[in-house]
C-alpha positions as CSV (number, residue, x, y, z in Angstrom):
1,M,-34.3,30.5,-33.0
2,V,-33.6,30.3,-29.1
3,K,-31.2,27.1,-28.5
4,S,-32.2,24.9,-25.7
5,K,-29.9,24.3,-22.6
6,K,-28.7,21.1,-23.5
7,E,-27.8,22.4,-26.9
8,K,-25.7,25.6,-25.2
9,K,-24.0,23.1,-23.1
10,E,-23.1,21.1,-26.1
11,V,-21.8,23.9,-27.9
12,T,-19.8,25.1,-25.0
13,E,-16.4,24.2,-25.4
14,E,-14.6,22.9,-22.1
15,K,-11.6,24.7,-20.9
16,P,-8.5,22.6,-20.7
17,L,-7.3,21.3,-17.4
18,P,-4.0,22.9,-15.8
19,P,-1.3,20.8,-15.8
20,A,-0.3,18.8,-12.7
21,K,2.6,19.9,-10.6
22,S,5.9,17.7,-11.2
23,I,6.4,15.9,-7.2
24,F,8.3,13.2,-8.0
25,E,11.7,12.3,-9.6
26,V,13.1,9.3,-10.6
27,K,17.2,9.1,-10.1
28,A,17.7,5.6,-10.8
29,T,16.5,2.5,-12.3
30,S,17.1,-1.1,-11.8
31,G,15.2,-3.0,-14.8
32,R,11.5,-1.8,-14.0
33,A,12.7,-0.8,-10.5
34,R,12.4,2.7,-9.7
35,L,15.2,4.7,-7.1
36,G,13.0,8.3,-6.7
37,E,12.3,10.9,-4.4
38,L,8.5,11.8,-3.7
39,A,7.9,15.7,-2.7
40,S,11.4,16.4,-1.9
41,A,11.4,14.7,1.0
42,L,10.6,11.3,0.9
43,P,12.8,8.6,-0.9
44,T,11.3,5.8,-2.6
45,P,10.5,2.9,-2.7
46,A,8.7,3.8,0.9
47,F,5.7,2.6,2.6
48,T,3.1,5.1,4.1
49,Q,2.3,4.8,7.9
50,L,-0.8,3.8,8.1
51,T,-2.9,5.8,10.9
52,S,-6.8,5.0,12.8
53,R,-8.7,8.0,13.8
54,G,-5.2,10.1,12.8
55,M,-2.9,8.3,14.9
56,P,-0.2,5.5,13.9
57,Q,-0.8,2.1,14.7
58,C,0.4,0.7,18.0
59,L,3.2,3.7,18.3
60,R,3.7,7.0,19.9
61,P,3.9,9.6,17.1
62,E,7.2,11.0,18.8
63,V,8.7,7.3,18.6
64,L,7.6,7.3,14.7
65,V,9.6,10.4,14.0
66,A,12.7,9.4,15.8
67,M,12.4,6.2,13.6
68,T,11.9,7.8,10.2
69,E,12.6,11.5,9.8
70,A,10.1,12.0,6.7
71,P,6.9,9.4,7.5
72,L,4.2,9.7,4.7
73,Y,1.0,9.5,6.8
74,Q,-2.3,8.0,5.3
75,L,-5.2,9.3,6.7
76,P,-8.0,6.9,5.1
77,V,-10.8,8.8,3.8
78,G,-13.1,7.0,6.3
79,D,-11.6,8.3,9.2
80,L,-11.7,11.7,7.8
81,L,-15.1,12.1,7.0
82,L,-15.8,11.2,10.6
83,R,-13.8,14.4,11.7
84,Q,-14.9,17.0,9.5
85,E,-16.8,19.0,11.8
86,S,-14.2,18.7,14.7
87,V,-11.6,20.1,12.3
88,A,-13.5,22.9,11.1
89,R,-14.2,24.1,15.0
90,C,-10.4,24.2,15.8
91,V,-8.8,27.3,16.5
92,E,-6.4,27.2,13.4
93,P,-8.6,26.1,10.3
94,Q,-6.5,26.9,8.0
95,L,-4.3,23.5,9.0
96,G,-7.0,21.8,8.0
97,C,-5.7,18.3,9.9
98,R,-2.7,19.6,11.4
99,S,-4.6,21.8,13.6
100,F,-6.6,18.6,14.9
101,W,-3.8,16.4,15.3
102,P,-0.1,18.4,15.7
103,H,2.3,15.6,15.1
104,L,1.2,16.1,11.5
105,R,2.8,19.2,11.0
106,S,5.8,19.6,9.2
107,H,4.9,15.9,7.5
108,L,3.2,14.8,4.3
109,T,0.2,13.6,4.4
110,Y,-2.2,11.5,2.3
111,C,-5.5,10.4,1.9
112,S,-6.3,7.2,0.6
113,F,-9.5,5.8,-0.5
114,R,-9.1,2.7,0.3
115,N,-8.1,1.3,4.1
116,P,-5.7,-1.4,3.9
117,R,-6.9,-2.7,7.5
118,Q,-10.0,-3.7,6.3
119,N,-10.8,-6.3,3.7
120,P,-13.2,-5.1,2.2
121,S,-12.8,-1.8,2.7
122,I,-14.7,-0.1,-0.5
123,H,-18.6,-1.9,-1.4
124,G,-19.7,-0.7,-4.8
125,G,-23.0,1.2,-5.2
126,D,-25.6,2.6,-8.1
127,A,-24.0,5.9,-8.2
128,V,-21.1,6.2,-5.8
129,C,-19.3,3.7,-3.4
130,S,-19.5,3.3,0.1
131,V,-16.5,3.1,2.3
132,E,-15.9,1.4,6.0
133,T,-15.6,4.0,9.1
134,A,-15.6,3.3,12.5
135,G,-19.3,4.4,12.5
136,G,-20.5,2.3,9.5
137,R,-20.8,2.9,6.0
138,R,-20.5,6.0,4.4
139,K,-21.2,6.6,0.9
140,V,-17.9,8.9,-1.0
141,G,-18.1,10.3,-4.6
142,A,-16.1,13.0,-5.9
143,K,-18.2,15.2,-4.4
144,E,-18.1,14.2,-1.0
145,M,-13.8,13.8,-1.3
146,L,-13.9,17.7,-2.3
147,E,-15.7,18.6,0.7
148,T,-13.6,16.7,3.1
149,Q,-10.4,18.3,1.3
150,K,-11.9,21.6,1.9
151,V,-11.6,20.9,5.9
152,M,-8.5,18.7,6.0
153,R,-6.1,20.0,3.4
154,V,-4.1,16.9,2.9
155,D,-1.2,17.4,0.7
156,L,-2.0,14.2,-1.6
157,V,-5.4,13.4,-2.2
158,A,-6.7,9.6,-3.7
159,S,-9.4,9.8,-6.2
160,P,-12.5,7.5,-5.5
161,G,-12.8,4.1,-7.0
162,E,-14.6,1.1,-7.2
163,E,-12.8,-1.9,-6.1
164,V,-13.2,-4.7,-8.7
165,T,-10.6,-7.6,-7.4
166,L,-9.4,-10.4,-9.9
167,D,-11.6,-12.8,-8.6
168,V,-14.6,-11.1,-10.2
169,T,-15.1,-12.7,-13.9
170,A,-18.1,-10.4,-14.7
171,S,-16.5,-7.9,-17.3
172,R,-19.5,-5.3,-16.7
173,R,-17.8,-4.8,-13.4
174,G,-14.7,-3.7,-14.5
175,Q,-15.8,-1.6,-17.5
176,R,-18.2,0.0,-14.9
177,A,-15.3,0.7,-12.4
178,V,-13.0,2.1,-14.9
179,A,-15.5,4.5,-16.2
180,R,-16.8,5.6,-12.9
181,A,-13.0,5.9,-11.6
182,A,-12.7,8.2,-15.0
183,E,-15.8,10.6,-13.9
184,W,-14.8,11.3,-10.5
185,L,-11.2,12.0,-11.5
186,K,-12.3,14.6,-14.1
187,E,-14.8,15.9,-11.6
188,I,-12.2,16.5,-9.1
189,L,-9.7,17.8,-11.1
190,E,-12.4,20.2,-12.9
191,A,-13.1,21.2,-8.8
192,K,-9.5,22.0,-8.0
193,A,-8.8,24.3,-10.9
194,G,-12.1,26.1,-10.1
195,D,-13.0,26.4,-6.9
196,P,-11.4,29.2,-4.7
197,Q,-12.1,26.9,-1.7
198,L,-9.7,24.7,-3.1
199,D,-7.1,26.9,-4.2
200,F,-4.2,25.9,-2.1
201,D,-0.9,23.4,-2.5
202,W,-2.3,19.7,-3.1
203,H,-2.3,17.3,-5.4
204,V,-4.2,14.3,-6.8
205,L,-4.0,10.5,-7.6
206,A,-5.5,8.9,-10.3
207,S,-7.3,5.3,-9.2
208,L,-6.2,2.6,-11.6
209,Q,-9.3,-0.1,-11.8
210,G,-10.0,-3.1,-14.6
211,G,-10.2,-6.1,-12.6
212,S,-8.6,-8.9,-14.2
213,D,-9.1,-7.6,-17.9
214,L,-5.4,-7.4,-18.4
215,K,-6.7,-5.2,-21.6
216,L,-9.0,-3.3,-19.7
217,R,-6.3,-1.9,-17.4
218,Q,-3.6,-1.2,-19.9
219,K,-6.5,1.0,-21.4
220,A,-7.0,2.7,-18.1
221,S,-3.4,3.6,-17.4
222,E,-3.3,5.1,-20.5
223,A,-6.6,6.8,-20.3
224,A,-5.4,8.2,-16.6
225,A,-1.5,9.2,-18.0
226,A,-3.1,11.9,-20.6
227,M,-4.9,13.2,-17.4
228,P,-3.2,16.2,-15.3
229,V,-2.4,14.1,-12.4
230,A,0.4,14.0,-9.9
231,G,0.6,10.3,-9.7
232,Y,-1.5,7.1,-9.6
233,W,-2.8,4.4,-7.7
234,I,-3.3,0.7,-8.4
235,G,-6.9,-0.9,-7.2
236,G,-8.2,-4.0,-7.0
237,L,-5.1,-5.7,-6.3
238,G,-3.3,-6.7,-2.6
239,Y,-6.2,-9.0,-1.8
240,S,-6.3,-12.9,-1.5
241,E,-4.9,-13.3,-4.9
242,V,-2.1,-15.6,-5.9
243,L,1.5,-13.4,-6.8
244,S,1.1,-15.2,-9.9
245,Q,-1.8,-13.6,-10.9
246,R,-1.3,-10.2,-9.3
247,A,2.0,-9.7,-11.2
248,P,0.4,-9.5,-15.1
249,A,-2.2,-7.5,-13.6
250,L,0.6,-4.8,-12.0
251,E,2.4,-5.5,-15.1
252,A,-0.6,-4.1,-17.5
253,S,-1.7,-1.0,-14.9
254,V,1.8,0.5,-15.1
255,A,2.3,-0.4,-18.9
256,G,0.8,3.1,-19.7
257,L,2.0,5.6,-17.4
258,L,4.0,8.3,-17.5
259,P,7.9,7.3,-16.1
260,E,7.7,10.9,-13.8
261,R,4.9,9.9,-12.0
262,P,4.5,7.9,-8.8
263,R,2.8,4.7,-8.5
264,F,0.9,3.8,-4.8
265,L,-0.4,0.2,-4.5
266,P,-2.3,-0.5,-1.4
267,L,-1.9,-4.3,-0.1
268,C,-3.8,-5.7,2.9
269,K,-0.8,-7.3,3.7
270,G,2.2,-6.3,2.3
271,T,4.9,-9.2,3.3
272,P,8.3,-8.2,1.8
273,I,8.1,-11.2,-0.7
274,E,5.0,-9.3,-1.9
275,V,7.4,-5.8,-1.5
276,L,9.8,-7.1,-3.5
277,Q,7.8,-8.5,-6.2
278,A,5.9,-5.2,-6.5
279,V,9.3,-3.1,-6.6
280,M,11.0,-5.1,-9.2
281,L,7.3,-4.8,-11.8
282,G,7.9,-0.5,-11.2
283,V,5.7,0.3,-7.9
284,D,7.1,3.3,-5.8
285,V,5.1,3.8,-2.5
286,F,3.2,1.0,-0.6
287,E,0.1,1.2,1.6
288,L,0.6,-1.9,3.9
289,T,-0.5,-3.2,7.6
290,Y,2.2,-6.1,7.7
291,P,4.5,-4.6,10.8
292,A,2.1,-3.9,12.9
293,E,-0.2,-6.7,12.6
294,A,2.7,-8.9,12.9
295,A,3.3,-7.3,15.9
296,V,-0.4,-7.8,17.3
297,A,-0.3,-11.2,16.1
298,G,3.1,-11.4,18.6
299,L,5.5,-11.8,15.7
300,A,9.0,-10.4,15.2
301,L,10.8,-10.1,11.8
302,T,14.0,-11.7,12.1
303,F,15.2,-11.2,8.4
304,E,18.6,-9.5,7.2
305,C,18.9,-7.1,4.6
306,E,22.6,-6.8,4.4
307,L,23.9,-8.9,0.8
308,P,27.0,-11.0,1.7
309,E,30.0,-9.9,-0.7
310,G,30.8,-12.9,-2.9
311,F,27.0,-13.8,-3.3
312,E,26.2,-15.6,-6.6
313,V,22.9,-15.9,-8.4
314,V,22.7,-19.6,-9.8
315,D,19.9,-21.0,-12.0
316,S,17.5,-22.2,-9.3
317,D,17.3,-18.6,-8.0
318,R,16.5,-17.2,-11.7
319,E,13.7,-19.5,-11.8
320,V,12.0,-18.7,-8.5
321,L,12.5,-15.0,-9.8
322,K,10.7,-15.7,-13.3
323,T,8.1,-17.5,-11.1
324,L,7.7,-13.9,-9.0
325,L,7.4,-11.7,-11.9
326,A,5.1,-14.2,-13.7
327,E,7.4,-14.5,-16.4
328,V,7.0,-18.8,-16.5
329,R,3.7,-20.3,-16.7
330,S,2.5,-23.9,-15.2
331,T,3.8,-27.2,-16.7
332,E,1.9,-28.3,-19.9
333,S,2.3,-31.7,-22.3
334,S,3.0,-31.8,-25.6
335,S,1.3,-34.0,-28.1
336,D,3.8,-36.6,-27.2
337,G,3.1,-36.0,-23.6
338,T,6.5,-34.7,-22.8
339,P,6.8,-31.2,-21.0
340,A,7.0,-28.5,-23.2
341,V,7.1,-25.9,-20.7
342,P,9.3,-25.9,-17.3
343,A,7.4,-26.5,-14.2
344,A,7.4,-22.9,-12.5
345,A,9.8,-22.7,-9.3
346,V,7.9,-22.4,-5.7
347,V,7.7,-18.8,-4.5
348,P,8.7,-18.9,-0.6
349,E,5.5,-17.8,1.1
350,A,6.8,-16.1,4.5
351,V,9.9,-14.8,5.7
352,R,12.0,-15.1,9.0
353,Q,10.3,-14.4,12.0
354,V,9.9,-15.3,15.6
355,D,7.0,-16.2,17.4
356,L,6.9,-14.8,21.0
357,R,3.7,-16.3,21.7
358,S,5.3,-20.0,21.6
359,P,6.4,-21.9,25.0
360,E,10.0,-21.4,23.4
361,C,10.8,-18.1,24.4
362,R,9.0,-18.4,27.8
363,E,12.5,-18.9,29.3
364,D,14.7,-17.1,26.5
365,F,16.0,-13.9,28.4
366,G,18.2,-13.0,25.1
367,P,17.3,-10.3,22.8
368,I,15.1,-10.5,19.8
369,S,17.8,-9.8,17.7
370,E,21.5,-8.0,18.7
371,W,20.6,-5.3,16.3
372,S,16.9,-4.6,17.5
373,P,16.1,-1.1,18.9
374,V,14.1,-3.0,22.1
375,K,17.1,-5.5,22.7
376,Q,17.1,-4.2,25.9
377,Y,13.9,-6.3,26.3
378,S,14.0,-10.2,26.6
379,R,12.0,-12.7,24.7
380,A,11.0,-13.8,28.2
381,Y,9.4,-10.5,28.9
382,L,8.0,-9.6,25.5
383,Y,6.3,-13.2,26.2
384,H,5.0,-12.1,29.8
385,L,3.4,-9.1,28.3
386,H,1.6,-10.8,25.1
387,E,0.6,-13.5,27.9
388,V,-1.0,-11.2,29.6
389,H,-2.6,-9.2,26.7
390,E,-0.5,-6.1,27.6
391,L,-0.6,-2.9,25.2
392,L,3.1,-2.6,25.8
393,G,4.1,-5.6,24.1
394,T,2.4,-4.8,21.1
395,M,3.9,-1.3,21.1
396,L,7.6,-2.7,22.0
397,L,6.8,-5.7,18.9
398,A,5.8,-2.9,16.4
399,Q,8.7,-0.7,17.3
400,H,11.1,-3.9,16.2
401,N,9.5,-4.9,13.2
402,L,9.1,-1.2,12.0
403,H,12.6,-0.7,12.0
404,V,13.1,-4.5,10.4
405,Y,10.7,-2.8,7.7
406,L,13.0,0.4,7.1
407,K,16.2,-1.4,7.0
408,F,14.7,-3.4,4.0
409,F,13.3,-0.8,2.3
410,E,16.3,1.0,2.8
411,A,18.6,-2.0,1.3
412,L,16.2,-1.9,-1.9
413,R,16.9,1.7,-2.4
414,R,20.6,0.8,-2.3
415,H,20.2,-2.1,-4.5
416,I,18.4,-0.4,-7.2
417,K,21.0,2.7,-7.3
418,E,23.9,0.2,-7.6
419,D,21.9,-2.1,-10.3
420,S,22.5,-5.1,-7.9
421,L,18.5,-5.6,-7.1
422,Q,18.2,-8.7,-8.9
423,R,21.2,-10.3,-6.9
424,F,19.6,-8.8,-3.8
425,A,16.1,-10.7,-5.0
426,A,17.7,-14.0,-5.3
427,W,19.8,-13.8,-1.8
428,F,16.5,-12.6,0.3
429,L,14.1,-15.4,-1.2
430,R,17.1,-18.4,-0.9
431,T,18.2,-17.3,2.8
432,Q,15.8,-14.8,4.2
433,T,12.4,-17.1,3.7
434,C,10.8,-19.8,5.4
435,E,7.8,-22.3,4.9
436,A,4.5,-20.6,6.2
437,P,3.7,-20.8,9.5
438,E,0.7,-23.2,10.1
439,P,-2.3,-20.7,11.6
440,K,-3.4,-21.6,15.1
441,V,-6.5,-23.2,16.0
442,Q,-8.0,-21.3,19.1
443,S,-9.3,-23.5,21.4
444,S,-12.7,-23.2,23.1
445,P,-13.1,-21.3,26.3
446,K,-13.4,-24.3,28.9
447,K,-17.2,-24.7,30.5
448,R,-17.8,-23.7,34.0
449,Q,-18.5,-27.3,36.2
450,K,-21.7,-27.0,38.2
451,I,-20.8,-27.6,41.6
């Protein structure tokens, strides 16, 4: 009896996928926070250098390299899709994206599926997802990611994932996202193992989805841990949800992951308070926009990162940390009307900063700070540059904010190594934060008077 093709396919055993190469090493821990090293080059916790069409945001590549010796360049897949033909026609196509963007040579590159600059940047569909590009939406699934990788040859590739945010209550959306992420991941791993055109050194990050369903997120993390991947990126977070909602979802997403694999977290903003929460819950690498976006808005970050000697953590600091990590719930009343659970402490919403577009800076001829890399430029000069919409003002401010963020992450790594991260977090939240500034209302342009 002749077997049909379908029966033959069921009888054929699947070939086991080869194990993933290790690219991450955990060197120390402080609670759930981890000090590590990615690809023997990037100390973690760290953040990626987000690019726009291959170029750093608001900075020249040589300035960025001078500030950080080992940047991890993040190239959103939407940008790479539009450059495939140009890269394929380069003189050295075997170098991939590095032949088109020479400043990427000798540095780590990361093709992300989500673009933190755009909210949202991923849209669900019937068969595949669509991503935002400069030329409109483009459908991208595992097949399109593989075709892009054959040309671009990026070091790290995030597998596709349908983003389901925490405000989506439909369980089907979350289940569909988890199932799709697993299917696309398997397709990419099988092609990586068997396609000769993909036979070069690159690594895959699994997509972790699940929406607001914590059990589903934990199952997704356990399933991803069983796959031969180099790391993970956590989806569905970093949008408009409050930190108290994000913490349980983040905790469930990392619960079943292998400790020797890096965890990436995309954030549409990535403020220091958001970073502090995620680091204390076990995240290693951040995809964020806050330093550059603050520069565009005329904000100079002025918080400090040196923990003074003799600082002591008090009970109010511990309550704030518990609230930040969602270890305290809101106040509930018992049967006799007395509070059964203490009210959660208030977590600050903003860090210390200076608005260089405010009138107070117009005649302030002092620097942003004495330790700023652009201290030769006064606040008044930066005010003038922003007032006339001169790009140099944004570039100088972006350089300053990036310097502050690099120092902040250095402090995080140092305190994880010294096992004093909780003490640093308590000091930072008490002394380096402020109330969130009120959003400015843009006045409508004046109408011309008729003569």
